[in-house]
matplotlib code that plots the C-alpha trace (Angstrom):
import matplotlib.pyplot as plt

x = [0.2, 1.8, 0.8, -1.3, -2.5, -6.8, -8.9, -11.2, -14.8, -14.6, -11.8, -12.9, -11.2, -12.1, -14.1, -16.9, -17.4, -18.5, -20.6, -21.0, -22.8, -23.6, -20.3, -19.3, -21.0, -18.9, -16.0, -12.9, -13.5, -17.2, -18.7, -18.8, -20.7, -18.7, -20.9, -19.7, -16.1, -15.9, -17.3, -14.3, -11.2, -8.9, -11.1, -10.3, -6.8, -7.5, -9.2, -6.1, -4.2, -5.9, -5.0, -1.4, -2.0, -1.3, 1.9, 4.2, 7.5, 9.5, 13.0, 13.4, 9.6, 8.1, 6.8, 8.7, 11.3, 12.1, 13.5, 10.1, 11.0, 14.6, 14.7, 11.8, 14.0, 17.4, 19.5, 19.1, 17.9, 16.2, 17.3, 14.7, 12.9, 14.7, 14.4, 10.5, 9.7, 6.1, 6.7, 6.7, 9.9, 9.5, 6.4, 7.6, 10.1, 8.0, 6.0, 3.0, 0.9, -2.8, -4.9, -7.0, -3.5, -1.0, 2.6, 2.0, -1.2, -2.9, -0.4, -1.6, 0.1, 3.5, 5.0, 2.1, 3.6, 1.0, -2.9, -2.1, -5.7, -8.0, -5.4, -4.5, -8.1, -9.5, -6.5, -8.0, -11.6, -10.9, -8.4, -11.0, -13.2, -11.3, -11.3, -14.8, -15.3, -12.3, -13.2, -16.5, -14.5, -14.0, -10.8, -9.6, -6.9, -6.8, -3.2, -3.7, -6.8, -4.8, -1.8, -4.1, -5.4, -2.4, -1.6, -4.7, -4.1, -0.2, -1.1, -3.8, -1.2, 0.7, -1.5, -2.7, 1.1, 1.9, -1.2, -0.2, 3.1, 1.9, -1.3, -0.9, -3.8, -6.7, -8.0, -10.8, -9.9, -11.8, -11.8, -15.3, -16.1, -18.7, -22.1, -22.1, -25.7, -25.0, -24.8, -21.2, -22.0, -20.8, -17.6, -14.7, -10.6, -8.4, -5.2, -2.0, -1.0, -4.7, -4.1, -0.5, -2.1, -4.4, -1.6, 0.5, -2.4, -2.7, 0.9, 0.6, -2.1, 0.7, 3.1, 0.9, 0.1, 2.2, 1.6, 2.7, 6.5, 9.5, 11.3, 10.0, 12.5, 11.0, 10.4, 6.8, 6.4, 8.2, 6.4, 4.3, 4.5, 6.2, 6.5, 9.5, 7.5, 5.4, 7.9, 9.5, 6.2, 6.2, 9.4, 9.2, 5.5, 5.6, 9.2, 6.7, 4.2, 6.6, 8.4, 7.7, 5.2, 3.2, 3.4, 0.5, 2.2, 2.8, 5.8, 5.4, 9.3, 9.9, 7.2, 9.1, 12.2, 10.6, 8.8, 12.0, 14.0, 11.5, 11.1, 15.0, 15.6, 13.2, 14.2, 17.8, 16.5, 14.4, 17.8, 17.9, 20.8, 23.6, 24.6, 28.2, 30.4, 31.4, 29.9, 30.8, 35.0, 35.3, 32.9, 32.8, 36.5, 38.0, 40.1, 37.2, 34.8, 36.8, 34.8, 36.5, 40.1, 41.8, 39.2, 38.0, 35.9, 33.4, 33.4, 32.6, 29.8, 28.1, 27.5, 26.7, 24.0, 22.2, 22.6, 21.8, 18.3, 17.7, 17.5, 14.0, 16.3, 16.0, 19.9, 19.6, 23.2, 21.3, 19.8, 19.5, 16.7, 13.0, 10.9, 11.4, 9.7, 8.6, 10.2, 13.4, 14.4, 14.9, 18.2, 19.3, 22.5, 20.1, 18.2, 19.1, 23.5, 26.1, 22.9, 26.0, 27.2, 23.4, 23.0, 19.3, 19.7, 20.7, 17.9, 19.0, 22.2, 22.9, 23.5, 26.3, 24.4, 24.0, 28.1, 28.5, 27.0, 29.6, 32.3, 35.7, 37.5, 38.4, 34.3, 34.8, 31.7, 32.8, 30.3, 28.9, 26.0, 23.9, 24.3, 26.4, 26.3, 26.6, 23.8, 20.1, 21.9, 24.5, 27.1, 29.2, 29.9, 30.6, 32.9, 33.4, 36.7, 37.5, 38.0, 41.5, 41.3, 38.9, 40.7, 38.3, 40.7, 40.8, 37.1, 36.7, 39.7, 39.1, 36.1, 33.3, 33.6, 29.6, 30.5, 32.6, 29.7, 26.9, 28.3, 30.5, 33.0, 35.3, 37.6, 35.7, 36.2, 33.7, 34.2, 31.4, 30.1, 30.9, 28.4, 30.3, 33.9, 35.8, 36.2, 39.4, 37.8, 37.6, 41.0, 41.6, 39.1, 40.8, 41.3, 38.9, 36.5, 32.9, 33.3, 33.9, 35.9, 37.6, 36.4, 36.8, 33.8, 34.7, 32.1, 33.5, 32.6, 32.5, 33.7, 31.1, 30.1, 30.2, 30.3, 28.4, 25.9, 22.0, 19.4, 21.3, 19.1, 22.2, 24.6, 24.7, 22.5, 24.8, 28.8, 27.2, 26.2, 24.1, 25.8, 24.9, 22.3, 24.5, 26.2, 29.8, 29.8, 26.6, 25.4, 23.8, 26.5, 25.8, 22.6, 21.9, 19.0, 18.6, 18.0, 14.1, 13.5, 14.7, 11.4, 12.2, 15.7, 18.0, 19.5, 17.0, 15.3, 18.9, 18.9, 14.9, 16.1, 18.9, 16.8, 14.2, 16.5, 18.8, 15.2, 14.1, 17.4, 18.6, 22.2, 24.3, 22.0, 21.7, 25.2, 26.1, 23.2, 24.3, 28.0, 27.3, 26.0, 28.9, 31.3, 29.7, 30.6, 33.9, 33.6, 34.8, 32.7, 30.9, 32.6, 30.3, 30.8, 28.0, 25.4, 22.1, 22.0, 24.7, 23.8, 20.5, 22.8, 24.9, 22.1, 20.5, 23.4, 23.8, 20.2, 21.1, 24.1, 23.5, 20.1, 20.9, 18.5, 16.3, 13.3, 13.7, 15.0, 11.9, 10.2, 12.3, 12.6, 9.6, 8.5, 11.4, 9.5, 7.1, 3.8, 4.0, 7.5, 8.4, 11.8, 13.5, 16.7, 17.0, 15.1, 14.2, 18.1, 19.5, 23.7, 26.0, 29.6, 30.7, 33.9, 37.0, 39.6, 42.8, 45.8, 48.1, 45.1, 44.1, 40.9, 39.1, 36.1, 33.1, 29.4, 26.5, 22.4, 21.8, 19.4, 19.4, 16.0, 14.7, 12.8, 9.4, 8.3, 10.0, 6.6, 4.3, 1.6, 4.4, 5.1, 2.0, 0.7, -2.9, -6.3, -7.6, -9.9, -13.0, -12.1, -11.9, -15.6, -17.0, -15.4, -16.9, -20.1, -20.4, -19.3, -19.7, -16.2, -13.2, -10.5, -8.2, -4.3, -3.2, -2.8, -3.9]
y = [0.1, 3.1, 6.3, 8.8, 12.0, 12.3, 15.2, 16.1, 17.7, 18.5, 18.6, 18.2, 20.5, 19.8, 16.8, 19.3, 21.3, 20.4, 23.0, 19.9, 16.5, 14.3, 14.6, 12.5, 9.6, 10.0, 9.3, 12.0, 12.7, 12.8, 10.5, 7.9, 6.5, 5.1, 1.6, 1.7, 2.5, -0.5, -2.5, -2.8, -4.1, -1.4, 1.3, 0.4, 0.6, 4.2, 5.3, 4.5, 6.0, 8.9, 8.7, 9.1, 12.3, 15.1, 13.9, 16.7, 16.8, 18.8, 19.8, 22.9, 22.4, 25.1, 27.8, 29.7, 27.4, 27.5, 25.2, 26.5, 25.5, 25.3, 28.8, 29.5, 27.9, 29.6, 27.3, 29.5, 32.6, 32.7, 35.2, 35.5, 37.5, 40.3, 40.1, 38.7, 39.6, 38.9, 35.2, 32.7, 33.8, 37.5, 37.6, 34.4, 36.9, 40.1, 38.3, 39.1, 36.1, 35.7, 32.5, 34.1, 34.1, 32.5, 32.3, 28.1, 27.4, 29.9, 29.2, 27.5, 24.0, 23.6, 20.2, 19.5, 22.0, 24.3, 24.0, 21.6, 22.0, 21.3, 19.0, 16.4, 16.3, 15.6, 12.6, 11.4, 11.1, 9.5, 6.8, 6.2, 6.3, 3.3, 1.2, 1.4, -0.1, -2.6, -5.5, -5.8, -4.2, -6.5, -7.4, -9.8, -11.2, -11.6, -10.7, -7.1, -6.5, -6.7, -5.0, -1.6, -2.4, -1.9, 1.3, 3.2, 2.3, 3.9, 7.1, 7.7, 7.4, 9.4, 12.2, 12.1, 12.5, 16.0, 17.4, 17.0, 17.9, 21.6, 22.1, 20.2, 18.8, 20.0, 17.4, 14.6, 11.1, 9.6, 6.2, 5.8, 8.1, 11.7, 11.4, 14.8, 14.6, 13.6, 15.7, 17.3, 19.1, 15.9, 16.2, 16.1, 16.7, 14.0, 14.9, 14.6, 11.0, 9.7, 10.9, 9.0, 6.1, 6.7, 6.9, 4.0, 1.5, 2.4, 1.6, -1.7, -2.5, -1.9, -4.1, -6.9, -7.1, -10.3, -8.8, -5.0, -5.0, -4.1, -2.2, -1.2, -3.0, -2.6, 1.6, 0.4, 0.8, 3.7, 5.9, 3.0, 3.0, 0.1, -1.4, 0.6, 3.7, 2.5, 1.8, 5.0, 6.6, 5.1, 6.0, 9.7, 10.2, 8.4, 10.6, 13.8, 12.5, 11.7, 15.6, 18.9, 20.1, 17.4, 15.4, 16.6, 16.2, 12.4, 10.6, 8.7, 8.6, 4.2, 3.9, 5.8, 3.8, 0.8, 1.6, 3.1, -0.8, -2.0, -0.2, 0.1, -3.8, -4.5, -2.3, -3.6, -7.2, -6.4, -4.7, -1.1, 0.3, 3.2, 4.8, 3.8, 3.9, 6.1, 4.3, 6.9, 7.7, 9.7, 11.7, 12.4, 12.0, 13.4, 16.1, 18.8, 17.5, 19.7, 18.1, 19.2, 20.3, 16.9, 14.4, 13.3, 9.9, 10.7, 13.9, 12.7, 10.0, 12.2, 14.7, 11.3, 9.8, 13.2, 14.3, 10.6, 9.2, 5.5, 3.1, 1.2, -2.3, -5.6, -4.9, -1.1, 0.5, 3.4, 0.8, 3.7, 6.0, 4.8, 6.6, 9.2, 11.9, 10.7, 14.4, 15.6, 19.0, 20.5, 22.3, 23.5, 24.9, 27.5, 28.4, 27.2, 27.0, 29.8, 32.5, 33.7, 31.0, 31.0, 34.5, 33.9, 33.5, 31.7, 30.8, 28.7, 30.0, 28.2, 30.5, 30.6, 29.6, 26.5, 26.6, 26.9, 23.4, 21.2, 20.0, 20.2, 17.0, 15.9, 15.5, 19.4, 21.2, 24.4, 26.7, 25.5, 23.6, 25.0, 28.5, 28.7, 32.7, 35.3, 38.1, 37.6, 38.7, 36.0, 38.2, 37.4, 33.1, 31.4, 29.4, 25.3, 25.9, 22.2, 22.5, 23.5, 23.1, 25.6, 29.1, 32.7, 33.4, 30.4, 29.2, 26.7, 24.7, 21.1, 20.5, 17.8, 15.8, 16.5, 20.4, 20.8, 18.1, 20.4, 24.4, 26.3, 29.1, 31.8, 29.6, 27.3, 25.7, 24.4, 23.6, 24.1, 26.7, 30.2, 32.2, 35.6, 36.5, 37.6, 41.2, 42.6, 42.8, 39.0, 38.7, 35.1, 34.5, 37.6, 36.7, 34.0, 33.9, 32.4, 28.8, 25.6, 26.2, 26.0, 29.4, 29.8, 30.8, 34.2, 35.6, 38.7, 41.8, 43.7, 40.7, 41.2, 37.5, 35.6, 37.9, 38.5, 41.3, 42.4, 42.0, 41.3, 38.0, 36.0, 36.7, 35.3, 36.7, 34.6, 34.2, 30.5, 28.7, 25.2, 22.5, 19.5, 18.5, 20.1, 18.3, 18.7, 20.1, 20.4, 23.5, 24.3, 22.3, 19.7, 19.8, 17.2, 18.4, 17.7, 14.2, 12.9, 13.9, 11.6, 11.8, 9.3, 7.5, 4.9, 7.5, 9.6, 6.2, 5.8, 9.2, 9.1, 5.8, 7.4, 10.5, 7.9, 5.2, 8.5, 10.0, 6.7, 6.2, 4.0, 5.3, 2.7, 1.8, 5.9, 6.6, 3.5, 4.8, 8.0, 6.9, 4.8, 7.8, 9.6, 6.8, 6.6, 10.6, 10.1, 11.6, 10.4, 8.1, 10.1, 9.4, 6.1, 8.4, 11.4, 11.9, 11.4, 15.5, 15.8, 12.8, 14.2, 17.6, 15.9, 13.8, 17.0, 18.5, 15.7, 15.9, 19.1, 18.3, 14.8, 16.2, 19.7, 21.1, 18.2, 20.0, 18.4, 21.4, 22.9, 20.9, 19.5, 23.3, 23.5, 19.8, 20.6, 23.4, 24.2, 24.7, 28.3, 28.7, 30.8, 30.7, 33.0, 31.8, 30.3, 31.5, 35.5, 36.3, 34.3, 35.7, 35.9, 35.5, 39.3, 38.8, 41.5, 40.5, 42.2, 43.9, 41.3, 38.8, 37.8, 38.0, 39.7, 37.5, 39.3, 37.6, 40.4, 40.3, 39.0, 42.3, 44.9, 43.9, 41.1, 37.9, 38.1, 34.2, 33.1, 34.1, 31.3, 31.6, 30.2, 26.8, 25.8, 27.0, 28.1, 26.2, 28.5, 31.0, 29.6, 26.8, 27.4, 29.4, 26.6, 24.2, 26.4, 26.7, 23.9, 22.5, 24.8, 24.9, 26.9, 24.4, 27.3, 27.0, 29.5, 33.0, 32.6]
z = [-0.1, -1.1, 0.6, -1.2, 0.1, -0.4, -1.3, 1.7, 1.2, 5.4, 7.6, 10.7, 12.7, 16.0, 17.7, 18.9, 15.8, 12.2, 10.0, 7.4, 9.4, 6.3, 5.4, 8.2, 6.5, 3.4, 2.3, 2.1, -1.3, -0.4, -3.5, -1.7, 1.9, 4.3, 4.1, 0.1, 1.2, 3.8, 1.6, -0.7, 0.5, -1.3, -0.5, 2.9, 2.4, 1.0, 4.1, 6.0, 3.4, 4.6, 8.5, 7.4, 6.1, 8.2, 9.7, 9.4, 7.7, 10.1, 10.3, 7.8, 6.6, 8.4, 7.4, 5.2, 5.5, 8.8, 11.7, 14.1, 17.4, 17.0, 16.8, 19.3, 21.8, 23.4, 20.7, 17.6, 16.1, 12.6, 10.3, 9.2, 12.1, 10.8, 7.3, 7.4, 10.9, 10.1, 10.0, 12.4, 14.7, 14.1, 15.5, 18.0, 19.3, 19.9, 21.9, 18.9, 19.5, 20.6, 20.6, 17.8, 15.7, 17.3, 14.9, 15.7, 16.0, 12.7, 9.6, 7.1, 7.7, 5.4, 4.3, 7.7, 10.5, 11.4, 12.0, 14.4, 16.1, 13.5, 11.6, 13.8, 15.2, 12.0, 11.7, 14.8, 14.0, 10.7, 12.9, 15.0, 12.4, 10.5, 13.9, 14.5, 10.9, 10.2, 12.0, 9.8, 6.2, 3.5, 3.7, 1.2, 3.9, 8.1, 8.2, 6.5, 8.8, 11.8, 10.1, 9.4, 12.9, 14.2, 11.9, 12.9, 16.7, 16.0, 14.0, 16.4, 19.2, 17.4, 16.6, 20.4, 21.1, 19.2, 21.0, 24.4, 23.1, 22.0, 23.9, 27.2, 28.8, 27.3, 25.0, 25.3, 25.0, 22.0, 21.7, 19.5, 16.8, 18.4, 16.1, 15.9, 17.3, 20.6, 23.2, 24.3, 27.3, 29.7, 26.9, 29.9, 29.3, 30.2, 32.9, 30.9, 32.6, 31.6, 28.1, 28.4, 29.5, 26.2, 24.2, 25.4, 25.0, 21.1, 21.2, 22.8, 20.4, 17.8, 19.7, 20.5, 16.7, 14.9, 11.2, 12.5, 11.5, 13.6, 10.3, 6.9, 4.8, 0.9, -1.0, -2.1, 1.6, 3.1, 5.5, 7.6, 10.9, 12.8, 16.2, 16.8, 16.5, 19.0, 21.4, 20.8, 21.6, 24.9, 25.5, 25.0, 26.0, 29.9, 30.3, 29.8, 31.9, 34.9, 33.8, 36.4, 33.9, 33.7, 36.4, 39.0, 42.1, 41.6, 41.8, 38.2, 37.8, 38.7, 35.3, 33.4, 34.1, 33.6, 30.3, 29.1, 29.9, 28.6, 25.4, 24.3, 24.9, 22.6, 20.4, 20.6, 20.7, 17.3, 15.1, 16.5, 17.3, 17.3, 13.8, 14.8, 11.6, 8.8, 5.5, 3.1, 3.5, 0.5, 0.8, 5.1, 6.2, 2.5, 2.9, 1.7, 4.0, 6.7, 9.2, 12.2, 12.7, 13.0, 10.4, 13.2, 12.4, 14.9, 14.2, 10.3, 11.5, 13.3, 10.4, 7.8, 10.3, 9.9, 6.0, 4.8, 4.4, 5.6, 2.9, 2.8, 2.7, 5.3, 6.6, 6.9, 6.4, 9.1, 11.5, 14.3, 12.9, 14.1, 11.5, 9.3, 7.4, 3.4, 2.0, 1.6, 3.6, 0.1, -0.5, 3.1, 1.6, 0.1, 3.3, 6.3, 6.1, 4.8, 2.8, 1.3, -0.4, -2.9, -1.6, -0.3, 3.7, 6.0, 8.6, 11.5, 13.6, 16.2, 19.9, 21.7, 24.6, 22.3, 21.6, 25.3, 25.8, 24.2, 26.8, 26.0, 24.6, 28.2, 29.1, 31.3, 30.9, 29.7, 32.0, 35.7, 34.8, 38.4, 36.9, 33.9, 33.6, 35.9, 34.6, 33.1, 29.7, 29.4, 28.4, 31.4, 32.1, 34.7, 33.7, 34.9, 37.1, 36.5, 33.2, 32.2, 28.0, 27.5, 26.0, 26.3, 23.4, 21.2, 22.3, 19.6, 20.2, 22.0, 21.9, 21.8, 18.2, 17.9, 17.6, 14.2, 12.6, 13.6, 14.1, 11.1, 13.4, 12.8, 10.8, 10.0, 6.0, 3.5, -0.1, -2.4, -5.2, -3.7, -5.9, -5.2, -6.2, -3.2, -2.0, -0.4, 2.9, 2.9, 4.2, 4.6, 1.2, -1.6, -4.2, -5.5, -7.9, -8.6, -8.2, -6.4, -4.5, -0.6, 2.1, 5.1, 7.0, 9.0, 11.3, 12.3, 12.1, 8.7, 7.0, 3.9, 2.7, 6.0, 9.0, 11.8, 10.9, 12.9, 9.6, 6.1, 5.8, 4.1, 7.5, 10.8, 13.7, 16.4, 14.7, 13.9, 11.3, 11.2, 10.1, 11.7, 8.7, 5.7, 3.3, 3.7, -0.4, -1.2, -3.4, -6.8, -9.0, -6.1, -5.2, -2.5, -0.4, 3.4, 4.5, 5.2, 8.2, 11.5, 13.9, 16.2, 16.8, 18.7, 20.6, 21.6, 23.5, 25.3, 26.4, 27.7, 29.6, 30.8, 32.7, 33.7, 35.2, 36.9, 38.5, 39.3, 40.9, 39.3, 38.8, 37.6, 34.7, 34.0, 33.9, 31.6, 29.5, 28.6, 28.2, 25.4, 23.7, 24.8, 23.6, 19.9, 20.2, 21.3, 24.5, 27.8, 30.4, 33.1, 36.4, 38.6, 41.2, 40.4, 43.0, 41.3, 41.3, 39.3, 37.3, 36.2, 35.4, 32.9, 31.6, 30.2, 29.3, 27.1, 25.8, 24.7, 22.9, 21.3, 20.3, 19.4, 16.4, 16.6, 18.2, 21.4, 23.9, 23.0, 24.2, 27.1, 28.7, 28.7, 30.2, 32.8, 34.2, 37.1, 36.1, 37.4, 35.6, 33.2, 30.6, 31.8, 32.6, 29.1, 26.1, 27.0, 25.9, 23.3, 23.0, 19.9, 19.5, 18.4, 17.2, 16.1, 13.3, 14.9, 12.4, 13.8, 12.4, 16.3, 17.2, 20.2, 21.4, 22.9, 24.0, 23.1, 22.9, 19.7, 20.0, 22.4, 23.7, 25.3, 23.0, 24.7, 24.8, 27.4, 29.7, 31.3, 29.1, 26.4, 27.8, 26.1, 22.6, 23.1, 21.8, 18.5, 19.9, 18.0, 18.8, 22.9, 22.7, 20.9, 23.7, 26.2, 25.0, 24.7, 27.6, 30.0, 31.0, 29.9, 27.9, 27.1, 28.3, 31.4, 30.5, 27.2]

ax = plt.figure().add_subplot(projection="3d")
ax.plot(x, y, z, "-o")
ax.set_aspect("equal")
plt.show()
C-alpha cells in the first residue's frame, strides 16, 4: 500500500465542531458513503491512507523554510526574524501571539507543520472511524486487516502525542467516533497522565499485533509505521508524564524507568543500534569535508548520519533511525546553511548558549551547570573551574567532536560552489572568483560575506551557522538535498532511558546509558561517582548536545519547568559572539545579546500553545467549562 494524500470535502476542525454533518457518512472525497468504502478492500486501504496524510515533515519545513521550535528555544536565532518579521520567528520573538492569531497554530500547514489543532483532530477522527469499521470491513485477508488496524491505533497515538506536546492536557479521549448529533455537554478534558496511558494503550495494541513489522524494508512501503515507533512513543510520552510540568505532583519516575527499559530492550532485540561507523569515507573523511580540525572519525560519522536518508531494506546501513519523514528537507545550503553561498538566507543560526553547551574533549563542561551565566543577558559566562582546556581567547579548540559536526564557526572551512567573487575585505579568502572552491568561514564584524550582521538575511546573527544537517559539499552544482527528517531515533530513546533511570535512582544503569551515547561521540565516560543530582544535570546537558537542533530542546525546557515557571533563564536573552579581527590577524571575542531587546516568548503562558480562539469559545459554549490554557 503506497501512501497518498486524499482531498477532503470537509476537514473536521475538532471533535466538537463541524459545518458539514452529512459528510460524516461520506468518504474523504465526498463521493462514496462509508458503507461503500468499507465494503471494498482497496477503498478500505485507501481510507487508512487518509490517516497518514497529516504527519508533519518537520525539520526545515516550517512556514517559509524555518526550523520552527529550534529557533524558538535557546538553541538558535532565525535570520528571518529581522528580514521578514511577519513570519513565525519574528512574531514569536516579539510576543505577537494570541489565541485568535498565533504564529504556531494559525498559519497554513506548510508540509504538515502548523494548523495542528484542526489537522490532528481530523486525523484522530479518521483513525477512530477506521477502527470502528475495520473489524466488519470487507478485507481480502486477515493479515492485512490486523496490520491496518494496528497502524490506525499507532497513528492515533502519534497524533495524540503531538497534540499533548504542543497544547498540554486540554484534550478529551476519543475511543469511539463522535456522532455529531450526540450531547457534547458531558465531554471532559483528560489529565496528562491519563492521556499518556491512552497513548500507550494504542501503542501496545500495535506491539501485540504480529502482522505489524519492526522495520519497513521495502521502498514501496516507505513511510508506513512500525512497532519500533510504538516503543519510541511510549518512551517519550511516559518521560513527559513524569516531568515536573506534567506530573501533577505525582511521582511517575519508577514507571517511566520500567517502560523505557523495556522499550529499549525490545528495540535492541529487534535490530536497532546506534550509527557507529563512517560508511562513506570518500565523502565524510575526505580532505575537503573539513569535519573537525583533525579529520575526526567521530565528527564524520555524526555528520554523515544526519545528512543521509535511511534506506528501506532488510539490512540497512542506518539501524538507528526508527521513523523518518516521507519528504526530504529541500536545498538546505540555500535556506538553512551559509546564506552567502547562494545569496539567499542563512535561516538557523546556532546560539552562543548552544555553543557553550559543548564540552571540551576531556569531558569537562565549559560552564557551571548550576549557574552558567552571572548575568541575565548571558554576557558573563560562569566558567567551570575544573575545565583546564577551554581558552576564551581560542574558544573553538579542543571541543566535543559533535561541535565540529554541527556548527560552522569563525575559522572553519567549507568546499562548495560560492556564487560570488571575493573582495579585499575578505582577508582570509581574497582573491578568489565565483566557483567551487574552499572558503574560510569568517564570521567577524565587517566580513562582507559571512560576517555577523544584525539584519542582512544571508548573514549570521550569532557568529555561527548551522552545519549538522548540511552535506559537506552541497550546492547548486552538487544539489544534495537535506536528508529526510528523523522523527524518532534510538539515540533519543537511550537518553530517555538514562533520564528516567537517573530520576528513579537507578544510577548505574543511567550512567551506562548516557556513556553509550558519549562513547559513540568519542567523549570520555561520565564518572560512576556522580551523585543523583549531578548525574541528572549531566544527562540533561547530554541531551542538549546529542539532540541539538532536532526539536527536542523546545519541549525539554518546558517539561522540566513547573507549571508556574517561565523560561526567563534560558529563552529571554539569546547571545551572539561578536568577533573583531585585529590588525595582526588575531581575534577579540565579545559576547552580546543578538538584539538589544529581549525575546518575549519566555513568559509562563508560552509553556503551552493556546487552543485556537474559535475552538475554545465553542468548547466553552458546548461544555460550560473553560478549556483554554493559562494566560491565553
